[in-house]
KEKE-3310 file (N, C-alpha, C; in steps of 0.2 Angstrom, whole numbers, plus 5000, padded with zeros to 4 digits):
npx = (5462:5464:5453:5444:5432:5418:5405:5392:5380:5365:5355:5345:5345:5339:5340:5344:5342:5335:5335:5346:5351:5343:5350:5363:5367:5370:5369:5365:5365:5363:5371:5367:5369:5380:5389:5403:5412:5409:5413:5426:5430:5427:5435:5447:5448:5451:5440:5430:5422:5408:5403:5388:5386:5394:5396:5392:5398:5389:5386:5376:5370:5368:5363:5356:5360:5372:5387:5391:5391:5392:5390:5391:5388:5392:5383:5381:5369:5364:5365:5351:5343:5331:5331:5328:5333:5326:5325:5324:5314:5309:5311:5321:5314:5317:5324:5324:5330:5346:5358:5373:5385:5400:5412:5429:5441:5459:5460:5452:5438:5420)
npy = (5440:5423:5413:5398:5390:5378:5369:5359:5346:5341:5335:5346:5348:5354:5368:5385:5398:5411:5416:5416:5400:5397:5389:5389:5402:5405:5406:5392:5376:5358:5349:5335:5318:5317:5316:5305:5312:5325:5325:5322:5334:5344:5340:5342:5355:5357:5356:5350:5335:5326:5310:5302:5290:5288:5292:5309:5323:5323:5310:5305:5297:5298:5290:5291:5302:5300:5305:5321:5339:5354:5369:5385:5402:5415:5429:5433:5431:5417:5418:5413:5406:5402:5389:5397:5409:5418:5425:5416:5418:5411:5398:5383:5367:5352:5339:5345:5346:5353:5364:5369:5383:5384:5394:5394:5400:5402:5397:5386:5386:5386)
npz = (5456:5453:5444:5441:5431:5431:5423:5429:5430:5439:5453:5463:5480:5496:5494:5497:5491:5490:5502:5516:5523:5538:5548:5545:5540:5527:5509:5499:5491:5489:5476:5469:5464:5454:5439:5434:5426:5430:5444:5442:5436:5446:5457:5451:5451:5464:5473:5486:5484:5490:5497:5497:5502:5513:5530:5536:5545:5556:5557:5548:5533:5516:5504:5493:5487:5480:5473:5478:5479:5490:5487:5493:5499:5509:5512:5498:5486:5475:5458:5449:5436:5424:5410:5399:5402:5410:5426:5441:5454:5465:5477:5474:5472:5481:5472:5459:5443:5439:5431:5435:5436:5443:5451:5456:5467:5470:5482:5482:5485:5483)
capx = (5461:5464:5447:5442:5425:5416:5398:5390:5372:5364:5349:5345:5342:5340:5342:5343:5344:5332:5336:5351:5349:5344:5354:5370:5368:5373:5365:5368:5361:5367:5370:5368:5369:5385:5392:5410:5415:5408:5417:5433:5431:5427:5441:5453:5448:5452:5434:5428:5416:5406:5400:5382:5386:5398:5393:5394:5400:5384:5385:5371:5372:5363:5366:5352:5363:5377:5392:5388:5394:5388:5392:5388:5390:5390:5382:5379:5364:5366:5361:5347:5339:5328:5334:5327:5336:5322:5327:5320:5313:5307:5316:5321:5312:5321:5323:5324:5336:5349:5364:5376:5391:5404:5419:5433:5447:5465:5459:5448:5431:5415)
capy = (5433:5417:5409:5393:5388:5372:5368:5353:5345:5336:5336:5350:5346:5359:5374:5391:5403:5417:5418:5412:5395:5399:5385:5391:5409:5405:5404:5386:5370:5352:5347:5328:5313:5320:5311:5304:5318:5331:5324:5323:5342:5348:5338:5345:5362:5357:5357:5344:5331:5321:5304:5301:5283:5289:5297:5316:5325:5321:5303:5303:5295:5300:5286:5293:5308:5298:5310:5328:5345:5359:5376:5390:5408:5420:5436:5434:5426:5414:5420:5407:5408:5396:5388:5402:5415:5421:5425:5412:5422:5407:5393:5377:5361:5346:5335:5349:5346:5359:5365:5374:5385:5385:5397:5393:5404:5399:5393:5380:5387:5387)
capz = (5458:5448:5445:5436:5432:5428:5423:5431:5430:5445:5456:5468:5487:5502:5491:5500:5486:5490:5509:5519:5527:5545:5552:5544:5539:5521:5504:5496:5489:5487:5470:5470:5458:5450:5435:5435:5423:5435:5450:5440:5435:5452:5461:5447:5453:5471:5477:5489:5482:5495:5495:5501:5505:5519:5535:5536:5552:5560:5556:5544:5526:5511:5498:5487:5484:5476:5474:5478:5481:5493:5486:5497:5499:5514:5510:5491:5483:5469:5452:5447:5430:5420:5404:5394:5404:5415:5433:5446:5460:5470:5479:5470:5476:5481:5466:5453:5439:5439:5428:5439:5435:5449:5450:5462:5468:5471:5488:5482:5488:5478)
cpx = (5460:5458:5446:5435:5423:5408:5396:5382:5371:5357:5349:5342:5344:5343:5340:5346:5341:5333:5342:5348:5349:5348:5362:5372:5371:5368:5368:5363:5366:5365:5372:5368:5374:5388:5400:5414:5415:5412:5424:5435:5431:5433:5447:5453:5450:5446:5433:5421:5414:5403:5394:5382:5390:5395:5396:5396:5395:5382:5379:5373:5366:5364:5362:5355:5369:5383:5389:5392:5390:5391:5388:5391:5388:5389:5380:5374:5367:5362:5357:5343:5336:5332:5333:5330:5332:5324:5322:5320:5311:5312:5315:5318:5317:5319:5323:5331:5339:5356:5367:5383:5395:5410:5422:5439:5453:5464:5455:5441:5427:5410)
cpy = (5428:5413:5404:5392:5381:5372:5361:5352:5340:5338:5340:5347:5352:5365:5380:5397:5410:5420:5414:5406:5397:5396:5387:5398:5410:5403:5397:5381:5364:5350:5339:5324:5315:5314:5310:5310:5324:5331:5325:5331:5346:5346:5341:5352:5363:5358:5350:5341:5326:5315:5302:5295:5283:5294:5304:5317:5323:5314:5300:5302:5297:5296:5288:5299:5306:5303:5316:5333:5350:5366:5380:5396:5412:5427:5437:5429:5423:5417:5414:5409:5401:5395:5393:5409:5419:5420:5420:5416:5418:5402:5387:5371:5356:5341:5338:5347:5352:5358:5371:5376:5387:5389:5396:5397:5399:5395:5387:5380:5388:5392)
cpz = (5453:5449:5439:5437:5428:5428:5424:5430:5436:5447:5462:5475:5492:5499:5496:5496:5486:5497:5512:5523:5535:5550:5551:5542:5532:5515:5501:5494:5488:5480:5470:5463:5453:5446:5437:5432:5427:5441:5448:5439:5441:5456:5457:5449:5461:5476:5480:5487:5487:5492:5499:5505:5512:5524:5535:5544:5558:5561:5552:5537:5522:5504:5492:5483:5479:5478:5474:5481:5485:5492:5490:5497:5505:5511:5503:5489:5477:5463:5449:5441:5427:5414:5399:5396:5409:5422:5437:5452:5466:5472:5475:5475:5476:5475:5459:5449:5438:5434:5432:5436:5441:5447:5457:5462:5469:5477:5488:5485:5483:5481)
residu = (MET:ASP:GLU:LYS:LYS:VAL:THR:ILE:ARG:GLY:ILE:SER:MET:TYR:ALA:ALA:ILE:THR:GLU:PRO:ASP:PRO:GLN:TYR:GLY:LYS:TYR:GLY:LEU:ASN:VAL:THR:GLN:LEU:SER:GLU:ALA:ALA:VAL:ALA:ALA:LEU:GLU:GLY:MET:GLY:LEU:GLU:VAL:ARG:ASP:GLY:ALA:LYS:PRO:ASN:MET:ASN:GLY:THR:CYS:TYR:PRO:GLU:TYR:GLY:ARG:TYR:ILE:LYS:PRO:ASN:GLN:LYS:GLY:ASN:LYS:PHE:GLU:VAL:VAL:PHE:ALA:ASP:GLY:THR:PRO:CYS:LYS:ASP:GLU:LEU:GLY:ASN:GLY:SER:LYS:VAL:ARG:VAL:VAL:LEU:PHE:ALA:SER:LYS:MET:GLY:LYS:ALA)
# end
């Protein structure tokens, strides 16, 4: 499988990293307030970057998100570690500063 990776920084919102989100059955988090460089890198990988100022499928806007991405995984947990490499065994709180490494397959999924 041809994989590409990109490292981005942002703010975590609605993280489900220790248990799947009960509404969607997936692990995931929103990485918000992305820089223009992060947006360009993600879009260059074929990944969808959302705009919080535009309504989502439910008609809700999140202007405080800025540009954001919603990586998620069905069945696999995210590997989450602190800056010193210590594994994080708890959930991330909304507003946590994060550095995320995303891998995308040829299909453009994260």
